[in-house]
C-alpha positions as CSV (number, residue, x, y, z in Angstrom):
1,M,53.0,-107.3,12.6
2,R,52.9,-104.7,15.4
3,R,49.4,-104.1,16.6
4,Q,48.6,-100.3,16.5
5,F,47.0,-98.7,19.6
6,R,43.5,-97.5,19.4
7,A,43.4,-94.4,21.5
8,P,41.1,-94.9,24.5
9,V,39.3,-92.3,26.5
10,F,41.2,-91.5,29.6
11,R,39.1,-93.0,32.4
12,T,40.6,-90.9,35.3
13,M,42.6,-87.8,35.8
14,L,45.1,-89.9,37.7
15,F,45.8,-92.1,34.7
16,R,46.4,-89.0,32.6
17,A,48.8,-87.6,35.2
18,L,50.8,-90.8,35.2
19,V,51.0,-90.6,31.4
20,L,52.3,-87.0,31.5
21,F,54.8,-87.9,34.2
22,S,56.1,-90.8,32.1
23,V,56.5,-88.7,29.0
24,G,58.1,-85.9,31.0
25,F,60.5,-88.4,32.7
26,L,61.5,-89.9,29.3
27,A,62.1,-86.4,27.9
28,L,64.6,-85.9,30.7
29,A,63.8,-82.2,30.7
30,A,63.4,-81.8,34.4
31,P,64.1,-83.3,37.8
32,A,61.9,-86.0,39.2
33,Y,59.2,-83.5,40.2
34,A,58.3,-83.0,36.5
35,Q,54.8,-84.3,37.1
36,D,53.9,-81.1,38.8
37,S,54.5,-79.0,35.6
38,G,53.6,-80.3,32.2
39,L,55.2,-79.6,28.9
40,S,58.6,-80.6,30.3
41,F,60.2,-80.2,26.9
42,L,60.1,-76.5,27.4
43,R,62.9,-76.9,30.0
44,L,65.2,-78.5,27.4
45,G,67.9,-76.2,26.4
46,T,68.5,-76.2,22.6
47,D,72.2,-75.7,21.8
48,A,75.1,-78.0,22.9
49,A,77.3,-75.1,24.0
50,A,75.0,-74.0,26.8
51,L,74.0,-77.5,27.8
52,A,77.7,-78.5,28.2
53,R,78.1,-75.7,30.7
54,G,75.4,-76.8,33.1
55,D,72.3,-75.6,31.1
56,A,73.5,-72.0,31.6
57,G,72.9,-69.4,28.9
58,V,70.8,-66.5,30.1
59,A,73.8,-64.0,30.4
60,S,75.9,-65.2,27.5
61,S,73.6,-66.4,24.7
62,T,73.6,-64.3,21.5
63,G,72.5,-65.1,18.0
64,A,70.3,-68.0,17.1
65,S,70.5,-69.7,20.5
66,A,69.2,-66.6,22.3
67,T,65.7,-67.4,21.0
68,Y,65.6,-70.0,23.7
69,W,67.8,-68.7,26.6
70,N,67.2,-65.0,26.5
71,P,65.7,-63.1,23.5
72,A,67.7,-59.9,24.6
73,G,70.8,-61.6,23.1
74,L,69.4,-60.9,19.6
75,A,70.1,-57.2,20.0
76,S,73.9,-57.8,19.8
77,V,73.7,-59.8,16.6
78,G,76.3,-58.7,14.1
79,A,75.7,-61.3,11.4
80,K,73.0,-63.6,10.2
81,E,73.0,-67.0,11.9
82,L,71.3,-70.4,11.4
83,G,71.5,-73.2,14.0
84,L,70.5,-76.8,13.9
85,S,70.5,-79.1,16.9
86,H,69.8,-82.8,17.5
87,H,69.3,-84.2,21.0
88,V,69.6,-88.0,21.4
89,W,68.1,-89.0,24.8
90,I,67.3,-92.4,26.1
91,A,64.3,-94.6,25.2
92,D,64.3,-93.2,21.7
93,V,63.4,-89.7,22.8
94,R,64.7,-87.1,20.4
95,T,64.6,-83.3,20.1
96,Y,65.2,-81.3,16.9
97,A,65.7,-77.6,16.9
98,F,66.0,-75.0,14.2
99,Q,66.9,-71.5,15.3
100,S,67.9,-68.3,13.4
101,S,68.8,-64.7,14.0
102,F,69.0,-61.7,11.8
103,P,70.2,-58.1,12.6
104,L,67.8,-55.2,12.0
105,G,70.1,-52.2,11.9
106,K,72.7,-51.6,14.6
107,R,70.5,-51.9,17.7
108,S,67.9,-54.5,16.9
109,G,67.6,-58.1,15.9
110,V,65.0,-60.8,15.2
111,G,65.0,-64.5,15.4
112,F,62.8,-67.5,14.4
113,F,62.7,-71.0,15.8
114,V,61.0,-74.4,15.7
115,I,61.7,-77.0,18.4
116,A,60.1,-80.5,18.3
117,T,60.4,-83.4,20.8
118,G,59.1,-86.9,20.2
119,S,58.9,-89.9,22.5
120,G,59.2,-92.7,19.9
121,D,56.9,-95.7,20.5
122,L,55.6,-96.2,24.0
123,E,53.6,-99.2,25.2
124,S,50.1,-98.6,26.4
125,R,48.5,-100.4,29.3
126,Q,45.2,-99.6,31.1
127,T,46.0,-102.3,33.7
128,P,49.1,-104.4,34.6
129,G,49.6,-107.1,32.0
130,E,50.0,-107.4,28.3
131,S,50.5,-104.2,26.3
132,E,47.4,-103.0,24.4
133,G,49.6,-101.4,21.6
134,V,51.8,-98.4,21.2
135,F,51.4,-94.6,21.2
136,Q,53.6,-91.6,20.8
137,A,53.9,-88.2,22.4
138,Q,54.9,-85.1,20.4
139,F,55.6,-81.6,21.5
140,V,56.3,-78.5,19.3
141,S,57.3,-75.0,20.1
142,S,57.7,-72.4,17.3
143,G,57.8,-68.6,17.3
144,L,59.4,-65.2,16.8
145,S,61.8,-63.3,19.0
146,Y,62.7,-59.6,18.9
147,A,65.3,-57.5,20.8
148,R,66.5,-54.0,20.9
149,S,69.4,-52.3,22.8
150,F,69.1,-49.1,24.8
151,G,72.6,-48.0,25.5
152,K,74.3,-50.8,27.4
153,V,71.0,-52.5,28.2
154,K,69.4,-55.0,25.8
155,T,65.8,-56.1,26.1
156,G,63.9,-58.8,24.2
157,M,60.6,-60.7,23.9
158,T,59.5,-64.0,22.4
159,V,56.0,-65.1,21.4
160,K,55.6,-68.8,20.7
161,Y,52.9,-71.2,19.6
162,L,52.8,-74.5,21.5
163,S,51.4,-77.9,20.6
164,E,51.2,-81.2,22.4
165,R,49.8,-84.5,21.4
166,I,49.5,-87.6,23.6
167,F,47.5,-90.7,22.4
168,S,44.8,-89.2,20.2
169,S,44.4,-86.1,22.4
170,S,46.0,-82.8,21.4
171,A,46.1,-79.3,22.6
172,N,47.5,-75.9,21.5
173,G,48.6,-72.9,23.4
174,Y,50.8,-69.8,23.5
175,A,53.5,-68.3,25.7
176,F,55.7,-65.3,26.0
177,D,59.4,-65.0,27.1
178,F,61.0,-61.8,28.3
179,G,64.7,-61.0,28.8
180,V,67.3,-58.4,29.6
181,Q,71.1,-58.4,29.2
182,S,73.9,-56.0,29.9
183,G,77.7,-55.8,29.9
184,L,80.0,-54.1,32.3
185,F,83.8,-53.3,32.3
186,N,84.0,-53.4,28.5
187,D,81.9,-56.6,28.4
188,G,84.3,-58.3,30.9
189,L,81.3,-59.0,33.0
190,L,78.0,-60.0,31.4
191,L,74.6,-60.0,33.2
192,G,71.3,-61.5,32.1
193,A,67.9,-62.4,33.3
194,S,64.8,-63.8,31.7
195,F,61.3,-65.1,32.5
196,S,59.9,-67.9,30.2
197,N,56.6,-69.5,29.4
198,L,54.1,-67.0,30.5
199,G,50.9,-68.2,28.8
200,K,48.3,-70.9,28.7
201,M,47.3,-74.2,27.0
202,E,44.0,-75.5,25.8
203,K,42.5,-78.5,27.7
204,L,44.2,-81.8,26.9
205,N,41.2,-84.2,27.3
206,V,40.1,-83.1,30.8
207,E,42.3,-80.2,31.9
208,A,44.9,-77.8,30.5
209,T,48.6,-78.6,30.9
210,Q,50.3,-76.2,33.2
211,L,53.3,-74.4,31.6
212,P,56.6,-74.5,33.5
213,R,57.1,-70.8,34.3
214,I,60.8,-70.4,34.7
215,G,62.9,-67.4,35.8
216,R,66.6,-67.3,35.2
217,A,69.4,-64.8,36.3
218,G,73.1,-65.2,35.7
219,V,76.5,-63.7,35.2
220,E,79.5,-64.5,33.0
221,L,83.0,-63.3,33.6
222,F,86.3,-63.9,31.8
223,P,89.0,-64.5,34.4
224,F,92.1,-64.3,32.2
225,R,93.2,-64.2,28.6
226,V,96.6,-65.2,27.1
227,L,97.7,-63.3,24.0
228,T,100.4,-64.3,21.4
229,E,103.6,-62.2,21.7
230,T,103.9,-61.6,18.0
231,D,100.5,-60.2,16.9
232,G,98.6,-59.9,20.1
233,K,95.9,-62.3,19.0
234,P,94.1,-64.4,21.7
235,L,95.8,-67.7,22.4
236,L,93.5,-68.7,25.3
237,N,90.2,-67.2,26.5
238,T,88.6,-68.5,29.6
239,S,85.0,-68.0,30.8
240,V,83.0,-68.8,34.0
241,I,79.3,-68.6,34.1
242,V,77.0,-68.9,37.1
243,E,73.2,-69.0,36.8
244,L,70.2,-69.5,39.1
245,S,66.9,-70.8,37.7
246,R,63.6,-71.3,39.4
247,N,60.4,-73.1,38.3
248,F,57.6,-71.1,39.9
249,V,55.1,-73.9,39.4
250,T,57.1,-76.6,41.3
251,E,58.8,-74.0,43.5
252,E,62.2,-75.6,42.9
253,S,65.4,-73.8,42.2
254,Q,68.6,-75.0,40.5
255,L,72.2,-73.6,40.4
256,H,74.1,-73.8,37.1
257,V,77.8,-73.5,36.9
258,G,79.9,-73.7,33.7
259,V,83.6,-73.2,32.7
260,S,85.0,-72.9,29.2
261,G,88.4,-72.4,27.6
262,E,88.9,-71.4,24.0
263,V,92.2,-71.9,22.2
264,L,93.2,-69.8,19.2
265,D,89.6,-68.8,18.6
266,T,89.1,-72.3,17.2
267,V,88.6,-75.0,19.8
268,T,86.6,-74.6,22.9
269,A,86.4,-77.1,25.8
270,R,83.5,-76.9,28.2
271,V,82.4,-78.4,31.6
272,G,79.3,-77.7,33.7
273,Y,77.5,-78.7,36.8
274,L,73.7,-78.6,37.6
275,T,72.2,-79.0,41.1
276,N,68.9,-80.3,42.3
277,D,68.3,-82.7,39.4
278,A,67.5,-86.3,40.1
279,L,68.8,-87.5,36.7
280,R,72.1,-85.7,36.1
281,D,74.6,-83.2,37.4
282,F,77.9,-83.0,35.4
283,S,78.2,-82.2,31.7
284,A,81.0,-81.6,29.3
285,G,81.4,-80.6,25.7
286,L,83.6,-79.5,22.8
287,G,83.3,-76.8,20.1
288,I,85.2,-76.3,16.9
289,E,85.0,-73.2,14.7
290,I,86.0,-73.3,11.1
291,T,85.4,-70.0,9.2
292,E,81.6,-69.6,9.1
293,L,80.8,-73.0,10.6
294,I,80.7,-73.9,14.3
295,F,80.2,-77.5,15.5
296,D,79.3,-78.0,19.2
297,Y,78.9,-81.3,21.1
298,A,77.6,-81.9,24.6
299,L,77.7,-85.1,26.7
300,L,75.2,-85.4,29.6
301,P,75.8,-88.4,31.8
302,F,72.9,-89.6,33.9
303,E,72.7,-91.2,37.3
304,D,73.1,-95.0,37.6
305,G,69.9,-96.7,36.6
306,F,68.6,-94.1,34.2
307,G,70.5,-95.2,31.1
308,G,72.2,-92.7,28.8
309,P,74.2,-90.7,28.4
310,A,72.6,-88.1,26.2
311,H,74.3,-86.6,23.2
312,I,73.6,-83.1,21.9
313,L,74.9,-81.9,18.5
314,T,74.6,-78.4,17.2
315,L,75.8,-77.0,13.8
316,T,75.8,-73.2,13.4
317,Y,76.4,-71.2,10.2
318,S,76.9,-67.5,10.2
319,W,77.4,-65.1,7.4
């Protein structure tokens, strides 16, 4: 029978930092410098469509997924939407996300979300040698987003409750996200920017975990479209998205590039590239839309020696 771990008191701040780094590394939410910014799961994108395009979504996200990437995207919601995502990482690390969006008149929208990440069983050791048992790490983010449009400019805000638990230690906190979006040339060019995780946490045993304050700015354009000769309906839509993100805690920046092609408004192929990440760079995915249902999948290969790949599944229902 597996011996359960009896939670010890952390003897040093160094040991705690190592634990947080291990969990952040397993969560695969950030580059190798994740130890400098806790709650790495907040860097995990939620939906497969954006993750397949290099973790880029600040300019293009609307509906339920906008509650993570850019709350301003809720202002353009034309229908109610529910999204469920499941992330399968390595080392039994998994993320589950529920997101929703609802229109409030013609110029406003609101969204609700719950995102949870768990590490699975991790072995505990105070010193090199035999394991003393197992422990788990859990992280939860839940909250409310609201957006409103002012002419061609959309603005939004998110307020969220945060919770982390490692060993027997736990802490709660709060954070705010802010975002703006706009479209030019009849929405042939989309612009977006956001700032996430402005808030604070309670102390986790000896000190408070520092939130990863992240700024994003990006553009999405649609290079060309092929229409059918008979009825003028879209045969092929293409999209290119470029985004820059910066973690103001670690002072590291990343470039996100994604390309997609949609055939007959039904099947979408996606590829992406992410810079300055020790674990991964390329990504790819596929989306299928059938009436009110959209199924999206993303594949995230990791560098040699890190295991993987990761798989992200998202099911979206709109009505």
